[in-house]
C-alpha positions in Angstrom: 108.9 67.2 114.8 110.5 66.2 111.3 112.6 68.1 109.0 109.6 68.4 106.3 107.3 69.8 108.8 109.7 72.2 110.1 110.3 73.5 106.5 106.6 73.8 105.9 106.1 75.8 109.0 109.0 78.2 108.1 107.4 78.8 104.7 103.8 79.3 106.1 105.3 81.6 108.5 106.9 83.4 105.6 103.9 83.8 103.6 101.7 84.9 106.6 104.2 88.0 107.0 104.1 88.9 103.2 107.6 87.5 102.4 108.1 86.2 99.0 109.7 82.7 98.6 112.1 81.6 95.9 110.8 84.2 93.2 107.2 84.1 94.1 105.1 87.3 94.5 102.7 87.3 97.4 100.2 90.2 97.6 99.1 91.2 101.0 95.9 93.6 102.0 96.7 96.6 103.6 94.3 95.9 106.4 95.5 92.4 106.9 96.4 91.9 110.7 99.2 89.4 109.9 101.0 92.2 108.1 99.4 95.4 109.1 103.0 97.2 110.1 103.6 94.7 112.8 101.2 96.6 115.2 102.0 100.3 114.5 99.9 101.3 117.3 102.5 100.6 119.9 104.9 103.0 118.3 102.2 105.5 117.4 100.7 105.8 120.9 103.8 106.9 123.0 105.4 108.9 120.1 102.2 110.9 119.7 102.3 111.7 123.4 105.7 113.0 123.3 104.8 115.1 120.1 102.0 116.9 122.1 104.8 117.5 124.5 107.1 119.0 121.5 104.1 121.2 120.4 103.5 122.6 123.8 107.3 123.3 124.3 107.5 125.3 121.0 104.4 127.1 121.7 106.0 128.2 125.0 109.2 129.0 123.4 107.2 131.3 121.0 105.9 133.4 123.9 109.4 134.4 124.6 109.9 136.8 121.5 107.8 139.8 120.6 104.1 139.4 120.0 102.5 139.9 116.7 100.1 138.5 114.4 102.6 135.8 113.3 102.7 134.5 116.8 98.9 134.4 117.3 98.7 132.3 114.0 101.7 130.2 115.0 100.0 129.5 118.4 96.9 128.4 116.7 98.7 126.2 114.3 100.7 124.4 117.1 97.6 124.1 119.2 95.5 122.3 116.4 98.8 120.1 115.8 98.7 119.1 119.4 95.0 118.1 119.3 95.9 116.1 115.8 98.5 114.3 117.8 96.1 113.7 120.5 93.4 112.1 118.2 96.2 110.1 117.0 97.3 108.7 120.5 93.5 107.9 121.2 93.1 106.2 118.0 96.0 103.9 118.4 94.9 103.3 122.1 91.6 102.0 120.9 93.3 100.0 118.4 95.4 98.4 121.1 92.5 97.7 123.2 89.6 96.9 121.1 89.7 93.7 118.7 87.0 95.1 116.6 88.1 97.4 113.6 91.6 97.5 114.9 93.1 97.3 111.7 91.1 100.3 110.5 91.7 102.3 113.6 95.4 101.8 113.5 95.3 102.9 109.9 93.5 106.0 110.8 95.8 106.7 113.8 98.7 106.5 111.5 97.4 108.6 108.9 96.5 111.3 111.3 99.7 110.9 112.9 101.5 111.6 109.6 99.4 114.6 108.9 100.2 115.9 112.3 103.8 115.5 111.8 103.5 117.4 108.4 101.8 120.2 110.2 104.5 120.4 112.9 107.0 120.7 110.2 105.1 123.5 108.7 105.0 125.2 111.9 108.9 124.8 112.1 109.1 126.3 108.7 106.9 129.2 109.7 108.8 129.9 112.9 112.2 129.8 111.1 111.0 132.5 108.8 109.5 135.0 111.5 112.6 134.6 114.0 114.9 137.8 113.5 
């Protein structure tokens, strides 16, 4: 392999990943598998499973305090949040296992994961305000 073809291969690889070379701007579509977050599903799947455990732990800790209307609301919020993380894990697993529509499933899993993370943050704020 000569020096010219090696340089050409490196430049082509950079363009495939969406890296601009020497002042040029390269636009990459969000659904393009060559750039789609370096296969985020491999990260979303185990993290979603961990976050389900976090939701269940916080739900259990909430039962240590006195019962009330806030506890029921927080229980429901955390249960819905755990289901959102579960759906995100299922979508990311489907994205890994199925080559058909995998970029779309990965994007859906990522969006759902971020929404569930926001919901968990909301539950944490609510828990912080109701603890005496």
